[in-house]
C-alpha positions as CSV (number, residue, x, y, z in Angstrom):
1,M,-69.6,-47.1,12.6
2,W,-71.1,-45.1,9.5
3,T,-74.3,-44.8,11.5
4,I,-72.5,-43.2,14.4
5,V,-70.5,-40.8,12.1
6,L,-73.6,-39.8,10.3
7,G,-75.6,-39.3,13.6
8,A,-72.9,-37.0,14.9
9,T,-72.7,-35.0,11.7
10,G,-76.5,-34.6,11.6
11,L,-76.4,-33.5,15.3
12,A,-73.8,-31.0,14.6
13,L,-75.6,-29.7,11.5
14,T,-78.8,-29.5,13.6
15,L,-77.1,-27.5,16.3
16,S,-75.5,-25.2,13.8
17,S,-78.8,-24.7,12.0
18,A,-80.6,-24.0,15.3
19,C,-77.9,-21.4,16.3
20,A,-78.0,-19.8,12.8
21,A,-81.8,-19.6,12.9
22,Q,-81.7,-17.9,16.2
23,G,-78.8,-15.7,15.2
24,T,-77.0,-16.7,18.3
25,D,-73.8,-18.5,17.2
26,A,-70.9,-19.2,19.6
27,A,-68.1,-16.6,19.8
28,V,-64.7,-16.4,21.5
29,A,-62.7,-13.2,22.3
30,G,-60.0,-11.9,24.5
31,V,-56.5,-10.3,24.9
32,V,-53.1,-11.9,24.3
33,R,-50.3,-10.6,26.6
34,D,-46.9,-11.5,27.7
35,S,-46.2,-12.5,31.3
36,R,-45.6,-8.9,32.4
37,G,-49.0,-7.8,31.2
38,T,-47.9,-6.1,27.9
39,P,-50.6,-6.6,25.0
40,Q,-49.0,-8.4,22.0
41,M,-49.9,-7.3,18.6
42,G,-49.8,-9.5,15.5
43,A,-50.1,-12.8,17.6
44,L,-51.7,-15.7,15.7
45,V,-54.6,-17.1,17.6
46,E,-56.1,-20.5,16.3
47,L,-59.2,-22.4,17.4
48,L,-58.5,-26.2,17.0
49,R,-61.1,-28.9,16.7
50,A,-60.7,-32.3,18.5
51,D,-59.0,-33.8,15.5
52,A,-56.4,-30.9,15.5
53,T,-57.8,-29.2,12.4
54,V,-58.1,-25.3,12.5
55,A,-61.7,-24.2,12.8
56,S,-61.0,-20.4,12.9
57,T,-57.9,-18.1,13.0
58,A,-57.5,-14.4,14.0
59,F,-54.6,-11.9,14.5
60,T,-54.5,-9.6,17.4
61,D,-54.7,-5.9,17.0
62,T,-52.5,-3.1,18.3
63,H,-54.2,-3.6,21.9
64,G,-53.6,-7.4,21.7
65,R,-57.4,-8.1,21.2
66,Y,-58.9,-10.8,18.9
67,I,-62.2,-12.0,18.3
68,M,-63.6,-15.1,16.5
69,P,-67.4,-14.8,15.7
70,S,-70.0,-17.2,14.2
71,L,-68.5,-20.4,15.6
72,I,-70.2,-23.9,15.8
73,P,-70.7,-24.8,19.5
74,G,-68.6,-27.7,20.8
75,K,-65.2,-28.6,22.4
76,Y,-62.1,-26.8,21.1
77,E,-58.6,-26.0,22.0
78,L,-57.4,-22.4,21.7
79,R,-53.7,-21.6,20.9
80,A,-51.7,-18.4,20.6
81,T,-48.3,-18.2,18.9
82,A,-45.9,-15.4,18.3
83,A,-42.2,-15.0,17.3
84,F,-39.8,-15.2,20.3
85,F,-42.5,-16.6,22.5
86,V,-43.4,-20.0,23.9
87,P,-46.9,-21.0,22.5
88,S,-49.7,-20.6,25.1
89,R,-52.6,-23.2,24.9
90,R,-56.1,-23.3,26.4
91,P,-57.3,-26.8,26.1
92,D,-60.9,-28.1,26.9
93,L,-62.7,-24.9,25.7
94,R,-66.3,-25.6,25.4
95,L,-68.4,-23.1,23.4
96,Q,-72.2,-22.9,24.0
97,C,-74.9,-21.7,21.6
98,G,-75.6,-18.0,22.1
99,T,-72.6,-17.3,24.4
100,Q,-69.5,-15.4,24.0
101,A,-66.4,-16.9,25.8
102,V,-63.8,-14.4,26.9
103,V,-60.3,-16.1,27.1
104,N,-57.2,-14.0,27.8
105,L,-53.9,-15.9,27.0
106,T,-50.5,-15.1,28.5
107,M,-47.4,-16.1,26.5
108,S,-44.0,-16.6,28.1
109,S,-40.5,-15.8,26.7
110,L,-37.6,-18.2,26.6
111,F,-36.2,-17.0,30.1
112,E,-39.6,-16.8,31.7
113,A,-40.3,-20.3,30.7
114,E,-37.1,-21.5,32.4
115,N,-37.8,-20.2,35.9
116,W,-37.0,-23.6,37.4
117,L,-33.3,-22.9,36.6
118,P,-31.4,-22.1,39.9
119,A,-30.3,-18.6,40.0
120,Q,-26.9,-17.3,40.9
121,R,-26.8,-17.2,44.7
122,R,-24.9,-13.9,44.9
123,R,-26.8,-11.7,47.2
124,S,-29.5,-11.8,50.1
125,D,-33.0,-12.1,48.9
126,E,-34.2,-8.8,50.3
127,P,-37.6,-7.9,48.9
128,G,-36.9,-4.2,49.5
129,D,-34.1,-4.2,46.8
130,D,-35.8,-6.6,44.4
131,W,-36.4,-4.6,41.2
132,K,-37.6,-7.9,39.6
133,W,-40.5,-8.0,42.2
134,T,-42.1,-5.0,40.8
135,L,-41.4,-5.2,37.2
136,R,-42.6,-8.8,37.1
137,S,-45.7,-8.2,39.4
138,T,-48.0,-9.1,36.5
139,A,-46.5,-12.6,36.1
140,N,-48.3,-15.5,34.6
141,R,-51.4,-16.6,36.6
142,P,-53.5,-19.8,36.0
143,L,-56.7,-19.4,34.1
144,L,-59.9,-20.0,36.0
145,R,-63.4,-20.2,34.3
146,L,-66.3,-18.4,35.7
147,L,-69.7,-18.7,34.2
148,D,-72.1,-15.8,34.6
149,P,-75.5,-17.3,35.4
150,Q,-77.3,-14.2,34.0
151,T,-75.6,-14.0,30.6
152,G,-74.0,-17.3,30.2
153,I,-70.6,-15.7,29.2
154,E,-67.6,-17.7,30.3
155,V,-64.8,-15.2,31.6
156,S,-61.1,-15.9,32.3
157,S,-59.5,-15.0,35.6
158,S,-56.6,-13.1,34.0
159,S,-57.0,-9.4,33.9
160,E,-58.8,-7.9,30.9
161,R,-56.9,-4.6,30.8
162,A,-53.3,-3.6,30.5
163,P,-51.7,-3.3,33.9
164,A,-52.2,0.4,35.3
165,P,-49.1,2.3,36.4
166,A,-48.3,1.2,39.9
167,T,-45.9,2.4,42.7
168,Q,-44.4,0.6,45.6
169,G,-42.0,2.2,48.2
170,Q,-40.1,1.1,51.3
171,V,-38.5,3.0,54.2
172,A,-36.1,1.1,56.4
173,L,-34.0,1.9,59.5
174,I,-31.1,-0.7,60.0
175,N,-28.3,-0.6,62.6
176,G,-25.7,-3.1,63.9
177,D,-22.0,-3.9,63.9
178,G,-21.9,-3.9,60.2
179,A,-19.1,-5.2,57.8
180,F,-16.7,-3.1,55.9
181,S,-18.2,0.3,54.8
182,D,-21.6,-0.8,56.3
183,G,-21.5,0.4,59.9
184,G,-23.8,2.7,62.0
185,M,-27.3,3.5,61.5
186,H,-28.6,3.3,58.0
187,Q,-31.8,5.1,56.5
188,V,-32.9,3.4,53.3
189,F,-35.5,4.7,51.0
190,V,-36.7,2.6,47.9
191,L,-39.2,3.7,45.4
192,N,-40.4,1.4,42.5
193,R,-42.6,2.7,39.6
194,T,-44.2,0.6,36.8
195,V,-45.2,2.6,33.9
196,D,-47.5,1.8,30.8
197,G,-46.3,-1.1,28.6
198,G,-44.6,-2.9,31.5
199,D,-41.5,-0.6,31.6
200,G,-40.2,0.3,35.2
201,M,-38.2,2.8,37.0
202,V,-36.6,2.4,40.5
203,L,-34.7,4.7,42.9
204,R,-32.8,3.6,46.1
205,A,-31.1,6.0,48.6
206,D,-29.2,4.9,51.7
207,I,-27.6,7.3,54.1
208,G,-25.4,5.8,56.9
209,V,-24.4,7.6,60.1
210,P,-21.4,6.2,61.9
211,E,-21.7,5.7,65.6
212,T,-18.4,7.5,66.3
213,G,-19.6,10.8,65.0
214,L,-16.0,11.6,63.8
215,V,-16.8,11.6,60.2
216,G,-19.8,12.6,58.0
217,P,-22.6,10.3,56.7
218,S,-21.9,7.8,53.9
219,V,-24.3,8.3,50.8
220,D,-25.4,5.4,48.5
221,V,-27.7,6.3,45.6
222,S,-28.9,4.2,42.7
223,T,-31.4,4.8,40.1
224,G,-32.4,2.4,37.3
225,Y,-34.7,2.1,34.2
226,E,-35.8,-0.9,32.2
227,R,-37.6,-1.0,28.9
228,R,-39.1,-4.0,27.2
229,S,-38.2,-4.8,23.6
230,A,-40.2,-6.2,20.8
231,M,-37.7,-8.9,20.5
232,G,-38.7,-10.6,23.7
233,G,-35.8,-9.2,25.8
234,A,-35.1,-6.0,27.7
235,T,-32.8,-3.1,28.0
236,R,-31.7,-1.9,31.4
237,L,-29.7,1.0,32.6
238,V,-28.5,1.6,36.2
239,A,-26.5,4.6,37.7
240,H,-24.9,4.3,41.1
241,Y,-22.9,6.7,43.3
242,E,-21.4,5.8,46.6
243,T,-19.3,7.9,48.9
244,H,-17.7,6.8,52.2
245,P,-15.8,9.5,54.2
246,E,-15.0,7.0,56.9
247,L,-12.7,5.0,54.6
248,T,-9.0,5.9,54.6
249,D,-5.8,4.5,53.2
250,G,-3.4,6.5,55.4
251,F,-2.9,9.3,53.0
252,E,-6.3,11.0,53.1
253,P,-9.9,9.9,54.1
254,G,-12.7,9.4,51.8
255,F,-13.6,6.9,49.0
256,Q,-15.9,7.6,46.2
257,V,-17.3,5.3,43.4
258,M,-19.6,6.1,40.4
259,Q,-20.9,3.2,38.3
260,V,-23.0,3.0,35.2
261,A,-24.3,-0.4,34.1
262,S,-26.1,-1.3,31.0
263,T,-27.5,-4.6,29.8
264,E,-29.4,-5.9,26.9
265,Q,-31.2,-9.2,26.4
266,L,-32.0,-10.6,23.0
267,A,-34.0,-13.6,22.2
268,L,-33.3,-15.7,19.2
269,G,-36.4,-17.8,18.6
270,D,-37.4,-20.0,21.5
271,A,-34.0,-21.8,22.0
272,V,-31.4,-19.1,22.4
273,M,-31.1,-16.0,24.7
274,I,-28.1,-13.6,24.6
275,D,-27.6,-11.5,27.5
276,V,-24.7,-8.9,27.3
277,G,-23.6,-5.8,29.2
278,T,-21.0,-3.6,30.7
279,L,-20.2,-1.9,33.8
280,L,-18.3,1.5,33.6
281,E,-16.6,2.3,37.0
282,A,-14.8,5.3,38.4
283,E,-13.2,5.1,41.7
284,Q,-11.4,7.8,43.6
285,L,-9.3,7.6,46.6
286,H,-5.8,9.2,46.7
287,S,-6.3,9.3,42.9
288,T,-8.8,8.3,40.2
289,R,-9.0,5.1,38.3
290,I,-11.6,4.2,35.5
291,A,-12.3,0.8,34.2
292,S,-14.9,-1.1,32.1
293,E,-16.1,-4.6,32.9
294,P,-18.1,-6.2,30.1
295,Y,-19.9,-9.7,30.3
296,L,-21.5,-12.0,28.0
297,R,-24.1,-14.9,28.7
298,V,-25.5,-17.3,26.0
299,T,-28.3,-19.7,27.1
300,V,-29.3,-22.4,24.7
301,R,-32.3,-24.6,25.4
302,P,-31.9,-27.9,23.4
303,G,-34.7,-29.5,25.2
304,N,-37.6,-28.8,27.6
305,D,-35.7,-29.8,30.6
306,V,-32.1,-29.1,29.6
307,V,-30.4,-25.7,29.5
308,V,-26.6,-25.2,28.4
309,E,-25.0,-22.0,29.3
310,Y,-21.8,-20.1,28.4
311,R,-20.6,-17.2,30.6
312,M,-17.8,-14.8,30.4
313,A,-17.4,-12.0,33.0
314,T,-14.7,-9.6,33.7
315,G,-16.0,-8.3,37.1
316,R,-18.0,-10.0,39.9
317,E,-20.5,-7.0,40.3
318,L,-22.1,-7.5,37.0
319,Q,-22.4,-10.8,35.3
320,S,-26.0,-10.8,34.0
321,S,-28.9,-8.4,33.6
322,S,-30.5,-10.1,36.7
323,D,-27.7,-8.7,38.9
324,L,-29.4,-5.3,38.5
325,D,-32.5,-6.6,40.4
326,H,-30.6,-5.7,43.5
327,L,-29.4,-2.1,43.2
328,K,-27.2,-2.2,46.3
329,M,-23.6,-2.5,45.3
330,H,-20.8,-3.7,47.3
331,A,-17.8,-1.3,48.1
332,N,-14.9,-3.4,46.9
333,A,-12.5,-0.7,47.9
334,L,-8.9,-1.8,47.2
335,S,-5.6,0.4,47.0
336,D,-2.0,-0.1,46.0
337,V,0.9,1.0,48.3
338,S,0.7,4.5,46.7
339,G,-2.9,5.1,47.5
340,R,-4.2,4.6,43.9
341,P,-7.6,2.6,43.7
342,L,-7.5,-0.9,42.3
343,I,-10.5,-2.3,40.3
344,D,-11.3,-5.8,41.6
345,A,-11.4,-7.2,38.2
346,G,-10.3,-10.4,36.2
347,R,-11.8,-12.9,33.8
348,H,-14.2,-15.7,34.5
349,Q,-15.4,-18.2,31.9
350,E,-17.8,-21.1,32.4
351,I,-19.9,-23.7,30.7
352,S,-22.7,-25.2,32.7
353,V,-25.5,-27.7,32.0
354,S,-28.8,-27.8,34.0
355,R,-31.2,-30.5,34.0
356,K,-34.7,-30.6,35.7
357,L,-35.7,-34.0,37.0
358,N,-39.2,-33.8,38.1
359,K,-38.9,-31.1,40.7
360,T,-35.2,-31.5,41.3
361,V,-32.7,-29.3,39.4
362,V,-29.2,-30.6,39.0
363,S,-26.4,-28.5,37.6
364,A,-22.7,-29.0,36.7
365,A,-20.2,-26.5,35.6
366,V,-16.5,-26.3,34.6
367,F,-14.8,-22.8,34.9
368,S,-11.6,-20.8,34.7
369,D,-10.7,-17.8,36.8
370,N,-8.0,-15.2,36.5
371,F,-7.8,-12.3,39.1
372,D,-5.8,-9.2,38.4
373,Q,-5.2,-9.0,42.3
374,G,-6.4,-10.8,45.2
375,A,-8.7,-9.1,47.8
376,L,-8.5,-10.0,51.5
377,T,-10.7,-8.9,54.4
378,G,-9.7,-8.6,58.0
379,S,-10.5,-6.9,61.4
380,G,-8.4,-4.8,63.7
381,L,-7.5,-1.1,63.9
382,L,-4.4,0.3,62.4
383,S,-2.8,3.8,63.0
384,R,-2.3,6.1,60.0
385,A,1.4,5.5,60.0
386,E,0.9,1.9,59.8
387,L,-1.5,2.2,56.9
388,A,0.9,4.5,54.8
389,G,3.0,2.4,52.6
390,T,0.6,-0.7,52.6
391,S,-2.0,-1.8,50.1
392,M,-4.7,-1.5,52.6
393,I,-8.0,0.6,53.1
394,E,-9.4,0.8,56.7
395,D,-12.9,1.4,58.1
396,P,-12.2,2.5,61.6
397,T,-15.9,2.9,62.4
398,T,-16.3,-1.0,62.1
399,G,-12.7,-2.1,62.8
400,T,-12.3,-3.8,59.5
401,F,-10.1,-3.3,56.4
402,H,-9.4,-4.7,52.9
403,L,-6.0,-5.8,51.8
404,A,-5.0,-6.2,48.1
405,T,-2.5,-9.0,47.3
406,K,-1.0,-10.5,44.2
407,G,-3.1,-11.9,41.5
408,Y,-3.6,-15.6,40.8
409,S,-5.5,-17.8,38.3
410,G,-7.0,-21.3,38.2
411,R,-9.7,-23.8,37.0
412,G,-12.3,-25.8,38.7
413,L,-15.6,-27.5,38.6
414,S,-18.8,-27.2,40.6
415,G,-22.0,-29.0,41.1
416,S,-25.3,-28.1,42.7
417,V,-28.7,-29.6,43.5
418,M,-31.9,-27.7,44.1
419,Q,-34.8,-29.5,45.7
420,P,-38.1,-27.7,46.5
421,L,-39.5,-28.5,49.9
422,S,-42.7,-26.7,49.4
423,P,-44.0,-24.4,46.8
424,S,-42.2,-21.5,48.4
425,I,-39.1,-23.0,50.2
426,S,-36.1,-24.7,48.6
427,L,-33.1,-26.7,49.8
428,W,-29.7,-26.2,48.0
429,G,-26.6,-28.1,48.1
430,E,-23.4,-27.1,46.3
431,Y,-19.8,-28.6,46.0
432,D,-16.9,-26.6,44.5
433,L,-13.4,-27.5,43.6
434,G,-11.4,-24.5,42.5
435,T,-8.5,-22.1,43.4
436,A,-8.2,-19.9,46.5
437,L,-5.4,-17.9,48.3
438,L,-4.2,-20.0,51.3
439,L,-2.1,-18.8,54.1
440,A,0.9,-21.0,54.7
441,P,1.5,-22.5,58.1
442,A,3.9,-20.3,60.1
443,A,7.1,-22.0,61.0
444,A,7.7,-19.9,64.0
445,G,4.8,-17.9,65.4
446,M,2.2,-16.0,63.4
447,P,3.2,-14.0,60.2
448,T,3.7,-10.3,60.2
449,L,1.9,-7.9,57.9
450,A,5.1,-7.1,56.2
451,D,5.9,-10.8,55.1
452,L,2.2,-11.5,54.5
453,Q,2.5,-11.5,50.8
454,S,5.2,-14.2,50.6
455,S,3.0,-16.2,52.9
456,L,0.1,-16.4,50.4
457,S,-0.2,-18.9,47.8
458,A,-2.8,-20.1,45.3
459,H,-3.9,-23.7,45.7
460,T,-6.6,-26.0,44.5
461,T,-9.0,-26.6,47.3
462,Q,-12.6,-27.6,48.1
463,A,-15.9,-26.0,49.5
464,A,-19.3,-27.3,50.2
465,S,-22.4,-25.5,51.3
466,A,-25.9,-26.2,52.3
467,E,-28.8,-23.6,52.3
468,I,-32.5,-23.3,52.8
469,R,-34.3,-20.3,51.6
470,G,-37.7,-19.1,50.7
471,K,-40.8,-17.8,52.4
472,I,-43.3,-19.3,55.0
473,L,-46.7,-18.1,53.3
474,K,-48.8,-18.4,56.5
475,S,-46.5,-16.3,58.7
476,G,-45.1,-14.0,56.0
477,T,-41.4,-14.9,57.0
478,A,-38.7,-14.7,54.4
479,L,-35.7,-16.7,55.4
480,K,-32.3,-17.7,54.2
481,A,-29.9,-19.9,56.3
482,E,-26.6,-21.2,55.0
483,Y,-23.5,-22.9,56.2
484,R,-20.5,-22.8,53.8
485,W,-17.4,-24.9,54.7
486,Q,-13.9,-24.4,53.3
487,P,-10.4,-25.0,54.8
488,A,-9.6,-22.7,57.7
489,R,-6.4,-21.4,55.9
490,A,-8.4,-20.4,52.7
491,L,-8.8,-16.6,52.6
492,T,-10.7,-16.1,49.4
493,Q,-13.8,-17.9,48.0
494,V,-13.5,-21.0,46.0
495,N,-15.4,-20.4,42.7
496,A,-15.5,-16.7,43.6
497,Y,-17.6,-15.6,40.7
498,N,-20.4,-17.5,41.9
499,T,-20.3,-16.7,45.6
500,T,-20.0,-13.5,47.7
501,A,-18.2,-12.7,50.9
502,E,-21.5,-13.1,52.8
503,E,-21.4,-16.7,52.0
504,A,-18.8,-17.7,54.5
505,Y,-19.5,-20.2,57.2
506,L,-22.8,-19.7,59.2
507,S,-24.9,-16.9,58.0
508,F,-28.7,-16.1,57.8
509,Y,-31.2,-13.6,56.8
510,L,-34.7,-13.2,58.2
511,R,-37.4,-10.9,57.3
512,Q,-40.7,-11.0,59.3
513,R,-44.0,-9.3,58.7
514,L,-45.4,-7.8,61.9
515,H,-49.1,-8.3,62.6
516,C,-50.2,-6.3,65.6
517,G,-53.7,-5.3,64.8
518,K,-54.2,-1.5,64.9
519,L,-51.1,-0.8,67.1
520,L,-48.6,-1.0,64.1
521,P,-49.2,0.1,60.5
522,Q,-49.7,-2.5,57.8
523,G,-46.7,-3.3,55.7
524,L,-44.2,-3.2,58.6
525,D,-41.4,-5.8,58.5
526,A,-38.5,-6.6,61.0
527,V,-35.3,-7.6,59.3
528,V,-32.1,-9.4,60.7
529,E,-29.0,-10.4,58.8
530,A,-25.9,-12.0,60.3
531,T,-22.8,-13.2,58.6
532,N,-20.0,-15.6,59.9
533,L,-22.0,-15.8,63.1
534,L,-19.6,-18.4,64.8
535,E,-16.5,-16.2,63.9
536,Q,-14.8,-18.9,61.9
537,G,-11.9,-18.8,59.5
538,Y,-10.0,-16.1,61.5
539,Q,-6.2,-16.2,60.8
540,P,-3.9,-13.9,63.1
541,V,-1.2,-11.7,61.7
542,L,1.0,-9.1,63.4
543,A,0.7,-5.5,62.8
544,P,4.0,-3.3,62.8
545,D,3.4,-2.2,66.4
546,G,3.2,-5.8,67.5
547,H,-0.6,-6.0,68.0
548,T,-2.7,-8.8,66.5
549,L,-4.9,-8.3,63.3
550,F,-7.1,-11.1,61.9
551,L,-7.7,-12.0,58.4
552,A,-11.1,-13.7,57.5
553,Q,-13.4,-13.9,54.5
554,I,-15.7,-11.6,56.4
555,P,-15.6,-10.6,60.0
556,R,-18.7,-11.5,62.0
557,A,-21.4,-8.9,61.4
558,V,-25.0,-8.7,62.8
559,Q,-27.5,-6.0,61.7
560,G,-31.2,-5.5,62.2
561,G,-34.0,-2.9,61.8
562,L,-37.4,-2.2,60.7
563,A,-38.8,-1.7,57.1
564,F,-42.1,-0.1,56.3
565,N,-43.6,-0.9,52.8
566,F,-46.2,1.4,51.3
């Protein structure tokens, strides 16, 4: 044994002496960045020997650069650490005499290390509205080593410079028999801009022209900005304005809403992430109403494969900073009998636990909900006289309406399973037990609109859904198909703070990249979206003039169009 040790020591000294004599010791250098490409100043970079002892250390400068000269050739491990980041390792690093290895390291923050968590399934995954897609385009990539035969320098595949400012845009034309406040031909323009340091800006404009031509176009404009913080989080600010001249409450037409959302993420070490924000909303119909809807989300990571989360939200539009990835808001227009707008607000509290088992993610949660008022959706045209004196807002261009009802509260539990079928496609299953508004069976015929309020009651009921979503890489097809079952008499969602109206019965979303050689420009996509395709869950009620209206979570709607990305 002593012979082997002495021989190895002598060989190392011989190599070191030879390198020193030639003036060609080994060296390693590179840049340390976060997963969005921002250089990290003050990160500790350590070179570890095979026995885990430290051979050399260095700190990164203001540009995230480090260098370790005059090293003994051999096999090492390179490690970078910094506050509020998960350490980054580069094992099996072989340094050769007379060469300099260039190794760039990427560190992930707490949330970026937990990408396996199932995201809240609250909106369609439309890439054109995905702010996150642009701001995270410099995401973590695997390191591949290339050896230049001329110089013998080992180079990492990660980019060697900070990400340059980039711009991505989209123009879309969409038409179809849309749902409430979403009818006619829509012209959509989206512009994303990533600036120096990983910060980003986005602008989205949507002009909808109703097919009837009796009213002016609807306008939906959103703009947002994100700034990375030194604490491993981010600050976001989004302003949104929306006007719908086609909507009416029987007094006068026109609905307007102005929203300003601000969020802040703060990392406390590698185990806790705090996400807090608020939505300031002003709505105008027959009068104006202003409300504030704050939220709080605390995520704790007690182990590598376990995440515990507490959530408190007072509105369904903004429950986390990730909700601002999609700038398109929903016009949750509600009115009382006097024509005053009602804010669709309440309070939701939830504690959930998620665990990763190999590639499968299992989640369980308990929650409590309280709604200041219920919100029902239906289809059927009403006259202006019938609307007056009711808590309804109608969209005559699509033949749909919103109806405000009494509030309710309840408790429940939910469980979900997410199983990847491929690197880009996942299968979801979910079960919910909670409270929803149910329509009582009519003793004699269908209920009338006047006695609808007395026919509704809150009951504990069940819902279950199965969904497949992802992207087929070879064909460039993005898809989402879901069937969500719940009792036919349920008119609101079970576990409403974790679902949207689009998740009602059979729905799907399809986005297909078009490849036609030189006949069509590059970046052209076809988009089709359908909700409640089988027209399930409809409950008939009588209007004051005797004709039939239908209540449903969401009336059937099909929309499609073309989107050009540049």
